[in-house]
N, C-alpha and C positions, 0 to 999 in steps of 0.2 A: 457557551461552547467551552469544553475543557479537554485536557489531554486524554483523559480516559475515554471520552466520546470519540475523539479522533482516532485513537489506537484501535478502538472497537470497530469503527467504520473501515479502517484499512484492513483489519483482519478478515472481516466479512468479504470485502472486495477481493482480497487475495485468494481466499479459500472457497468463495462462492457457496458458503454454507454457514448457517447460524450455529449449528451444533459443533462443527469443526472449529469455528472461530471461538466459541465458548471454551472449548478445551484449551486452545492456544493462549487465550487471555486469562484463563483461570476464573472466569465469571460463569454464573449459571446462565442458561439460555434465556430465561425470562429477564434477568438483569441486563443482558446484552441487548435484547430487543427493546427494552425501555430506554437504554442509553441512546440507541440509534433513532428511536422515535422522537425522543426529546431533542436530539440534534436537528432532525428535519423540521420539527416545530419551531425551534429557535431561529433556523435559517429561513423558514417559510418556503422550503424547496423539498420536493421528493427526490431522494438520492438513490433509492433502491427499488427496483421493479420486483416486488415480492410474488408476482403471479407466474414467474418462469422458474423452471428447474433445469439446470442449476440457477441459482439467483443471478440476476443481471443488474448492472447499474443503469440508471437513466442517463440521458445525454448530459444533464447537469451533474449527475453523480460521477460520470467518467471524467469530466473537467475537474471537479472538486478533488477526486482521487489523485489525479496526476499532480495537482499542485500541492495538496496537503501531504502526500507521501514524500515529496522533496523537502518540505518544511520539517517533517519528523526526522528524516535522515540527517538534515543539517543540525537539528537539535541534539540528536544522538552524538554527532561529531563534537559539538561544542561541549556537551557533558563529559565525554571521554577526555577531551583535552584539558578541561578544568580539573578533573581528578588527577591527571598526570602532572599538571603544574603544581598542585598542592602537595603531591608526594612523588617526586621524580624517582625513576627507577635507577638502581645502581648498576644495572646491566645495560650494555649497548647491543641492541638487536639490529643486525645488518641484513637486509634483503639483497639478493643478487640474482641475475639471470645466469643460467648455466654457461653461456658463452664466455662471460668474463672470468669464470673460474679457471678456464684454460689459459687465460692471459696472465695479467700481473696481480690479480686479486690475492692469491696466496702470499706473494711477497709483501703486498701492502699490509695485510693483516699481521704478518710476522713482524714487520717494522713497527706497526702500531702497538702490538703487545710488548715488544722489546722496550719501547720508550714510555709506555703508559700503564702497563699492568705490573704492579710492584707487590710481590708477596711479602707478607709480614713474617715474623718468627714462627707463627703457627701454620704458615702455608696459605693463609687466606689472602686473596687479592683485593685491590681497591676497586676493581671493576671486572665484571664478567662479560665476555664477548660471545654472542650467539649468532651463528650464520644460518640464514633461512633461504632456501631455494624458492624464489617467487618470481613469476613472469612479470614483465614490465607493466602490463595492463592491470595486474592484480596488486601491484605495489602501492598504488594511490590509496585504495581502500585499506590496505594493511597499515599504511602510515596513519590514516585517520582513526582507525580503531585501536591503535597502539600495539599491533602485532610486531611492527618493526619501527625503529627510530630513524633509519636512513636506508636508502636503497641505491644500488648500482643497476642502472637499466640502459636500454638501447633506444628509447623513444622519448621525445619531448611530450610533456603533459600540459594541457591547458586547463588547469584547475585552480580556482581561487585560493584553495587551502595549501597548495604545494609551491615550493620554490626549488629551482634546479640550477645546477652548475654544469656546463659542458666541460668535461675533463679533457677529451681529445677525440680525434677522428681516427678510426682504425681501418686500414685498407681491406677491401674484400679480396679474396682469391677465389678462383674457380676450382671446384672439387670434381674430378673426373675419374671414372673407373680406370684402373691401370692399363686395361687392354684397349682403351678408347684411342681412335686415330690421332686425337689432338693431345694425348696425355704427355707427350714429350716436348711440346712446344712451350717455350719458357715465357712468352708474353702473348696473352690472349686478347681478342677483341670480342665485344658482346655480339656484334653482328655475325661473327663466325660461329657463335654458340646457339644461335636462334633456332636452328633446325633440330636441336636436341630436346628431349623431354626435360623440362626444368622442374625440379622438386621444390615446392614451397613449404615453409615450415613456421612462419611467423604467426603468432596468436594475436598480435596487435596490428591494426591498420593505421596508416598515416593519416594525420589530420589535414594534410595538404595533399594534393594529387596532381599528377601529370595527365596528359591525354594522349591517346593513341591516334593513329591516322583516321580512325572512325569517330574521333572526338569523345570516345567513351572514357569517363574518369577512371584513373588507376590509383588505388590506395594500398594495394598489397606491396610491401616494401621491395621485394626483388623485382616484381613486374614494373614498379616505379623506376627502378634503376635502368632497366632496359628501355622503357618508354622515353626517358630523358635523351636517349640517343636514337629515337625514332624506330626502335626495334621491338617486335612482338614475338615472343617464343611461339613456335607452332603447337607445342603440346606442354601441358603442365599437370602435375599431380600434387595434391595438397595432403600433407601429413601433420601429425599432432605436434612434433617438436623436432629440434635440430638433430638429435641423436638418431631418430628414425630416418630422417633425410639422408644422413651419412651412411646408414646401413643400406639404404636402397642404392645409393651411389656405389658402395662396395659390391653390391650384388649385380651391378651393371644395368640398373633400371632407369638411369638418368644421370643428370648432373645437377649441381647446385652451386650457389655462392655462399661463402662463409667468411666471417672475420679471420684475418690472418693468424690470430693466436691459436686457431684450431688446426693448423697445419701438421700437428704431431699426432692427430687422431687417425687410427686405422690406416697407417701409411703402407701396410702390406698390400692393401687392396685399392687404395686411393692415391691418385696423383694430384697434388695441389700446385697450381700454376698462377703466376702473377697476371693481373689485368693491366693493360696499358693505360686505362682511364684513371687518372689521378683522383678524380672526384667521386669515384665509386667507392664510398666509404660507409662504415657503420659507426655512428657516434656512440660515445659512452657518457652517460649522465650520472651525476650524483644528486639525489633529491631528498628533501625532508620537508617538514611542515613549516609554513611561514611564521606561525605564532608560537612555535615551541621547537627550539633547536637544542637537542641534547648537549650538555656541557662538554662532552668528549668528541663531538663531531668536528670541531676545528682541529683537534689533534689527529683525527682520522684523515682529514684533508691534508694536513702537513705530511703525514706518512705517504699519501698518494704522490705528492710533489717530490718527496725525497727519492722515492723509487723511480719516478720519471727522470730525475736528474742523474741517478746512477745508470739508467739505461740510455741516456742521451736523447730522450723524447722531448720534443718541443711542446711547450704548454704556456698558457697564460694564467698566472696565479689569480685566483678569485677566492672570495669568502662569502659565506652565507650572511645575510643581513640579520 
């Protein structure tokens, strides 16, 4: 059993076609067939049911595919990390979710550049900073494949390759249409909002969940917040991202909860009001790889804490291992 055989098997399983898999792998179809047949002979197990169209895996093949695909993905991650260790990038690629861009991230990047990006006499800098808009759930793979070196996200990740620092908790506010009956009430309660259509926008579900009165698990972040207070919104609408959610609020199609840093968005149509619940918050995490910390990440973390001190934000100083 070798890597060429395993990659050929995964390609066939993914595409359910020998001809399509041959094109993907760059092998001739006879060579691909021989590799898979030899793999089955070596294992003494039939992996592919060749009598169905499209091709199907046997029960043993399904089990093998599930396990070996994870192994190959892990091997790709290890290979990418090894290459990066041998030739570290001079750039610092920073992933972020859009909601943090409305908060303190611009100040943090400005502070970081001021203290760490030093142009020489020719105008060349000792480090290039690249910002990439990447959702929280996509940042894990982006870290593994080298697309980013560090990410600002809103969700905790349980991944053996990733380490995280909780930077702070940001209070949620309720976003209501300006004409809404509750739009001028300065402190809101979740129970008073339950009769409104709640617009959901998160692409990542929580790894832990609350339960409603019907004991149904809740992993959608906004519904989770309501469920913590025993409240279930009567109506919900799911949209692709936060900007779409705020557009619908502006159009009078419902309400939503957003981190407080977004209170300056579309203020002509939207009223943002405080929630009385102190623990209805959105965390901000900084995460990177466990086995490879870009040498400039400690400087980025210092910039975060300097901005927090300037803004009077309470924090607990931490460092990546």
